[in-house]
C-alpha positions in Angstrom: 54.9 -13.8 49.3 55.9 -15.0 45.8 56.1 -12.7 42.8 53.2 -14.4 41.1 51.1 -14.1 44.4 52.1 -10.5 44.7 51.0 -9.7 41.2 47.6 -11.4 41.7 47.3 -9.5 45.1 48.0 -6.1 43.5 45.7 -6.8 40.6 43.0 -7.9 42.9 43.2 -4.7 45.1 44.6 -2.4 42.4 41.8 0.2 42.8 42.3 0.3 46.5 46.1 0.9 46.0 45.5 3.6 43.4 43.1 5.5 45.6 45.6 5.3 48.4 48.2 6.7 46.1 46.0 9.5 45.0 45.3 10.5 48.6 48.9 10.3 49.6 49.9 12.5 46.6 47.3 15.1 47.5 48.4 15.2 51.2 52.1 15.5 50.2 51.3 18.4 48.0 49.3 20.2 50.8 52.1 19.6 53.3 54.9 20.9 50.9 52.8 24.1 50.1 52.2 24.9 53.8 55.8 24.1 54.6 57.0 26.7 52.2 55.6 29.4 54.6 56.5 27.4 57.7 52.8 26.3 58.1 51.7 30.0 58.7 48.9 31.5 56.5 48.8 33.2 54.3 50.4 30.5 52.2 52.1 31.5 49.0 50.4 30.8 45.7 53.3 29.5 43.8 55.3 26.3 44.1 58.5 26.9 42.3 60.2 30.3 41.5 63.2 30.4 39.3 64.0 34.0 38.3 61.0 35.4 36.6 59.5 31.9 36.2 56.8 31.0 38.6 54.9 27.7 38.7 51.6 28.2 40.5 50.1 25.7 42.9 47.0 26.1 40.9 48.8 24.6 37.9 50.4 21.7 40.0 46.8 20.7 41.4 45.2 21.0 38.1 47.9 18.9 36.3 47.7 16.4 39.3 43.9 16.1 38.8 44.3 15.5 35.0 46.9 12.8 35.6 44.7 11.1 38.3 41.6 11.4 36.0 43.7 9.9 33.1 44.9 7.0 35.3 41.4 6.2 36.4 40.1 6.4 32.8 42.8 4.0 31.5 42.0 1.5 34.2 38.4 1.5 33.2 39.0 1.7 29.5 39.7 -2.0 29.0 36.5 -2.9 30.9 34.6 -0.9 28.5 36.3 -2.0 25.2 37.9 1.4 24.6 41.0 1.5 22.5 43.7 3.0 24.9 45.7 4.5 21.9 42.5 6.4 20.9 42.0 7.4 24.5 45.6 8.6 24.9 45.1 10.8 21.7 41.7 12.0 23.0 43.3 13.1 26.3 46.2 14.9 24.5 43.8 16.9 22.4 41.0 17.5 24.9 43.2 18.9 27.6 44.4 22.0 25.7 41.0 22.4 24.2 39.4 22.4 27.6 42.0 25.1 28.8 41.1 27.3 25.9 37.3 26.7 26.5 37.7 27.6 30.2 39.6 30.8 29.2 37.2 31.8 26.5 34.2 31.3 28.7 35.7 33.4 31.4 36.6 36.3 29.0 33.3 36.3 27.3 31.3 36.6 30.7 34.0 38.6 32.6 32.1 41.7 33.9 35.5 43.8 33.9 36.7 42.9 30.4 40.0 44.7 30.8 41.8 43.1 27.8 44.1 45.5 25.8 45.1 43.0 23.2 44.5 39.6 21.8 47.5 38.2 23.9 45.6 39.5 27.0 42.7 37.2 26.0 44.8 34.0 26.4 47.0 35.3 29.3 46.1 33.0 32.1 49.1 33.8 34.4 46.8 36.0 36.5 43.9 33.6 36.6 40.7 33.7 34.8 39.5 30.1 34.0 35.9 28.8 34.2 35.3 25.0 34.5 31.9 25.4 32.6 33.7 26.3 29.5 36.1 23.5 29.8 33.2 21.0 30.3 31.2 22.4 27.3 34.2 22.2 24.9 35.2 18.7 26.1 31.8 17.2 25.6 31.5 18.9 22.0 35.0 17.5 21.3 34.0 13.9 22.4 31.0 14.0 20.1 33.2 14.8 17.1 36.1 12.7 18.2 34.1 9.4 18.7 32.5 9.8 15.3 35.8 10.3 13.6 37.5 7.4 15.4 34.2 5.1 15.4 34.3 4.8 19.2 31.5 4.1 21.6 30.5 7.6 22.5 28.6 6.5 25.6 31.5 4.5 27.1 33.9 7.5 26.6 31.5 10.0 28.2 31.2 7.7 31.1 34.8 7.5 31.9 35.2 11.2 31.3 32.6 12.2 34.1 34.7 10.9 37.0 37.7 12.5 35.6 36.0 15.9 35.5 35.2 15.3 39.3 38.7 14.4 40.2 40.1 17.5 38.3 37.6 19.8 40.0 38.3 18.4 43.6 42.1 18.9 43.0 41.7 22.2 41.1 39.8 23.9 44.0 42.9 23.4 46.2 44.7 25.5 43.6 42.1 28.3 44.3 42.8 27.9 48.0 46.4 28.8 47.7 45.6 31.6 45.3 43.0 32.7 48.0 40.2 33.0 45.5 36.9 31.3 44.7 35.8 32.1 48.2 32.5 33.5 49.6 31.6 36.5 51.6 32.6 37.3 55.3 31.6 34.7 57.8 29.2 36.0 60.5 30.5 35.7 64.1 27.9 33.2 65.2 28.6 31.0 62.1 32.3 31.3 62.6 32.0 30.0 66.2 30.5 26.8 64.6 32.8 26.5 61.6 36.0 26.8 63.6 35.1 23.4 65.1 34.4 21.7 61.7 36.8 23.3 59.3 40.5 22.7 59.8 42.2 25.9 61.2 44.8 26.1 58.3 41.9 26.5 55.8 40.1 29.3 57.9 43.5 31.1 58.5 44.1 31.3 54.7 40.6 32.7 54.3 41.4 35.5 56.6 41.7 38.3 53.9 40.8 41.8 52.9 38.1 42.5 50.4 36.4 45.7 49.7 38.4 47.3 52.6 37.1 44.7 55.1 39.4 42.1 56.7 37.6 39.0 58.0 37.3 35.3 57.8 35.6 34.4 54.4 33.6 31.3 53.6 35.8 28.7 52.0 33.4 28.0 49.1 36.3 26.3 47.3 36.2 23.6 50.1 32.3 23.3 49.9 32.4 22.7 46.2 35.3 20.3 46.5 33.4 18.3 49.1 30.3 18.3 46.9 32.3 16.9 44.0 34.1 14.3 46.1 30.7 13.1 47.3 29.5 13.0 43.6 32.7 11.0 42.7 32.3 8.4 45.4 28.7 7.9 44.6 29.5 7.5 40.8 32.2 4.9 41.4 30.0 2.9 43.7 26.9 2.9 41.7 28.5 2.2 38.3 29.5 -1.3 39.7 25.7 -2.0 40.5 23.0 -2.8 37.9 21.5 0.7 38.1 22.8 2.8 35.3 22.7 2.2 31.5 25.6 3.0 29.4 25.9 6.8 28.9 23.9 7.6 32.0 27.0 8.6 34.1 27.6 11.8 32.1 24.0 12.8 32.5 24.0 12.3 36.3 27.3 14.1 36.5 25.9 17.2 34.8 22.9 17.1 37.2 25.0 16.6 40.3 27.6 19.3 39.5 24.9 21.8 38.1 22.9 21.4 41.5 25.9 21.9 43.7 27.4 24.8 41.7 24.1 26.6 41.0 22.4 26.3 44.3 25.1 25.7 47.0 28.2 27.3 45.8 27.7 30.1 43.2 25.1 32.1 45.1 27.7 32.7 47.9 30.9 33.5 45.6 32.1 37.0 45.6 33.7 36.8 42.1 30.7 36.1 39.7 30.5 36.2 35.9 27.5 37.9 34.4 25.1 37.9 31.5 23.6 41.4 32.0 22.5 41.3 35.7 22.3 37.6 35.9 25.1 35.5 37.3 26.0 33.3 34.3 27.4 30.3 36.4 24.1 29.9 38.2 22.0 30.3 35.0 24.3 27.8 33.1 24.6 25.4 36.0 20.9 25.1 36.6 19.6 25.5 33.0 22.4 24.1 30.8 23.8 21.5 33.2 20.9 20.3 35.4 18.3 21.0 32.7 20.6 19.6 30.0 21.5 16.5 32.1 17.8 15.6 32.8 16.7 16.2 29.1 19.7 14.1 28.0 18.7 11.2 30.1 15.0 11.4 29.1 15.7 11.6 25.5 18.3 8.8 25.8 15.7 6.5 27.5 13.1 7.2 24.9 15.1 7.0 21.7 18.2 4.8 22.6 16.5 1.8 24.4 18.9 -0.9 23.4 21.9 0.3 25.5 23.0 -2.3 28.0 23.6 -1.6 31.7 26.9 -0.2 32.5 27.4 -3.1 35.0 26.7 -5.8 32.4 28.8 -4.2 29.7 31.7 -4.2 32.0 31.1 -7.9 33.0 30.7 -8.9 29.3 34.1 -7.3 28.3 35.9 -8.6 31.3 34.7 -12.1 30.3 36.1 -11.6 26.8 39.4 -10.4 28.1 39.7 -13.6 30.3 39.0 -15.8 27.4 
């Protein structure tokens, strides 16, 4: 195959090769993490240890998710007429803001609140990040940033949504190696079914002691990861169909994630955050995310009718690029 033909082939199937690359990188990380304990659970929570310095697998998976989401965003940016320099700046600012938002959200609703100093509030070495805070802060940032840079807010929102899902899918595997974000003990009859469905290496790492009881626990990190993966696949497929208007994807993302987190995942978690006696992540997932997503789509349809279909907008910009 000639170089020119090879370039055309790679360009034509670029998305497929990128997807394969993502999957291979994820599998490599899993294998390396398990190999460090000779493939025997419990697996250690850190990837690298140099003296007192430890780099947790959680950080590795989160960073991998951010990088994958950024790559996907850059590939889509040109199709949506988004200035890639502005996008780069947005990512560099949004990522640290998202981490701060995730931490503040956790601290505010943490039922223990065992913080002795201001430094403790931002000490994330022992965990304590909540994705709800990251999403809220990022959306607020995008609203402000697009106004300052005079960017298309709907287009930027639409490429951020898949990035969120990629980060959430990868990030949950950091929870797995931390042996956190799990559910309660699995009943014996349920375990007999799950052991044929869920890979053994996952169940073995979920065999842990909580409240003085040692048992297999529900890998809710996995349930949420699969839910988010399904949402990601659906978004990537339907955005190439003439179904969604520009700006709709972020609304559907909020609804999808809110439903999964509020109804399928959070009720079974054993590490809830609270507002009084209410589980804050259930309330926020259903009211702020699902309710907010629905209200956003309704109001957008009523007051901003001139927005094109995402599919048509992409085709229009691709035609301009070819010319």
